[in-house]
Structures are given as structure tokens and as C-alpha cells.
C-alpha positions in Angstrom: -79.5 -64.4 -93.8 -79.7 -62.2 -90.7 -82.5 -59.7 -90.3 -81.6 -56.0 -90.5 -81.2 -54.2 -87.2 -83.7 -51.4 -86.4 -82.4 -47.8 -86.8 -84.8 -46.4 -84.3 -81.8 -45.5 -82.0 -79.9 -43.7 -84.8 -82.5 -41.0 -85.4 -82.6 -39.6 -81.8 -78.8 -39.9 -81.5 -78.3 -37.9 -84.8 -80.8 -35.3 -83.7 -79.0 -34.9 -80.4 -75.6 -34.4 -82.1 -77.1 -31.8 -84.4 -78.6 -29.9 -81.5 -75.3 -29.9 -79.6 -73.4 -28.7 -82.6 -76.0 -25.9 -83.2 -75.6 -24.8 -79.6 -71.8 -24.4 -79.9 -70.9 -20.8 -80.6 -68.4 -20.4 -83.4 -66.3 -17.2 -83.5 -68.0 -14.6 -85.7 -66.2 -13.4 -88.8 -66.6 -9.7 -89.2 -66.5 -7.6 -92.3 -63.8 -5.0 -93.0 -66.4 -2.2 -93.2 -67.9 -2.9 -89.8 -64.5 -2.7 -88.0 -62.3 -0.3 -90.0 -62.5 3.1 -91.7 -60.9 3.0 -95.2 -60.9 6.8 -95.2 -58.5 6.9 -92.2 -55.2 5.6 -93.3 -52.4 5.4 -90.6 -48.7 4.9 -91.0 -46.7 3.6 -88.1 -42.9 3.2 -88.0 -41.4 1.2 -85.1 -40.3 -2.1 -83.8 -42.1 -5.4 -83.7 -43.2 -6.5 -80.2 -45.2 -9.6 -81.4 -46.5 -11.4 -84.4 -49.3 -14.0 -83.9 -49.7 -16.3 -86.8 -53.2 -17.5 -85.9 -56.6 -18.1 -87.6 -58.8 -16.6 -88.6 -56.4 -13.5 -88.8 -52.8 -13.0 -87.9 -52.0 -10.0 -85.6 -48.9 -7.8 -85.7 -47.9 -5.8 -82.6 -45.7 -2.7 -82.9 -44.3 0.0 -80.6 -43.7 3.0 -82.7 -44.8 6.5 -83.9 -47.6 7.4 -86.3 -47.4 9.9 -89.1 -48.0 12.8 -86.5 -45.1 11.6 -84.4 -47.3 10.2 -81.6 -45.7 7.3 -79.9 -47.7 4.3 -78.8 -48.3 0.5 -78.9 -50.2 -0.6 -82.0 -52.2 -3.7 -83.0 -52.6 -4.5 -86.7 -55.0 -7.2 -87.9 -53.8 -9.0 -90.9 -55.1 -11.7 -93.3 -55.3 -15.4 -92.6 -52.0 -17.3 -92.4 -52.9 -19.1 -95.7 -53.7 -15.8 -97.4 -50.4 -14.3 -96.1 -48.4 -17.2 -97.4 -50.1 -16.7 -100.8 -48.9 -13.1 -100.7 -45.3 -14.0 -100.1 -45.2 -14.1 -96.2 -43.4 -16.7 -94.1 -44.4 -17.5 -90.5 -40.9 -16.5 -89.5 -40.8 -13.3 -91.5 -40.8 -11.0 -88.5 -39.0 -11.2 -85.2 -39.3 -9.2 -82.0 -37.4 -6.0 -82.4 -37.4 -5.9 -86.2 -37.8 -2.3 -87.5 -40.8 -2.0 -89.8 -43.3 0.5 -91.3 -47.0 -0.4 -91.6 -49.7 1.4 -93.5 -53.2 0.5 -92.5 -56.8 1.5 -92.0 -57.7 2.7 -88.5 -60.3 0.9 -86.5 -63.6 2.7 -86.0 -63.8 2.2 -82.3 -60.5 1.1 -80.9 -57.4 3.3 -80.3 -54.1 2.2 -81.8 -55.7 -0.6 -83.8 -55.7 -0.9 -87.5 -56.0 -3.4 -90.4 -52.6 -3.7 -92.1 -52.6 -2.7 -95.7 -48.8 -2.9 -96.5 -45.9 -3.9 -94.3 -42.4 -2.7 -95.2 -40.0 -5.3 -93.9 -36.5 -4.7 -92.5 -35.0 -5.7 -95.9 -37.1 -3.1 -97.7 -39.6 -5.5 -99.3 -43.3 -4.5 -99.1 -45.9 -7.2 -98.5 -49.7 -6.9 -98.5 -50.9 -7.5 -95.0 -54.7 -7.0 -94.9 -57.6 -9.3 -95.3 -59.3 -7.4 -98.1 -59.1 -9.0 -101.5 -57.2 -6.1 -103.0 -55.3 -3.2 -101.4 -57.0 0.1 -101.6 -55.4 3.4 -102.4 -55.3 5.9 -99.5 -58.1 8.5 -99.6 -56.6 11.2 -97.3 
């Protein structure tokens, strides 16, 4: 029978790996309330300029007009791709140039940025777009 090998090298190696992993900065996940104002609902009607199906949250880009008729380029943060699929979305749901209407909650400190609440697709279907667990009713 062979004698067991010493594990004295394993402890410093493991400690080093733990220190390296602790030093890596992971992207911070923010809360809805820190970024968006649920009392400021915006509605934008326009055309899709981009749709990024990425983690931790998808992003929808639209050139359009808000409810006051002000034209601009908008960014809408959405839920995670997995959450969107659970809500009926497909990665290929939107294409550049598609006409859509988005209701969302305005960002507290960024112009023309919002969290998508509902997205009315070109075929008239409405899908939930946000990353809150349940859609909230507008308070305006």
C-alpha cells in the first residue's frame, strides 16, 4: 500500500483561487426602485432600431414619439431573456424597423430611458417587457 500524499500544497492553492475570485468584480444587479420612477409612466410609439437579447437584461431601442409628441431615440430595459421567454417572447420577435408601442417607467436620472412595462407588437399582441415580477398599473 502506498502512503498518502501530503495536501500541504492544496491549501495555499485553494486560498489563492478564492482570493482571485473575490477580487473579480461582477456586474452589479440594481433594483427597479433605484433606477426607475414608477409614478412616471411613458408611452412611446415608433420603430425598432435595435433589440439586444443579452443578460442580465435585454434592451430595446426605439426611435419614436412620446405621449406629448416629442420625438427622440429611446432605450428600454427589459427582463432577462429567460424571463421574457417565459412571458411569451422569442429572440426573433422584433426586427429593425418594426412599428411598436411601449409603455414603461421613466428612468430617474437618464433622458429617454425607461423600463419596459408592456410592448405592443406589430401584430397587435401585448407582451410584458419589464423585469419586475408583476406589471404595475399606471399612477398618472
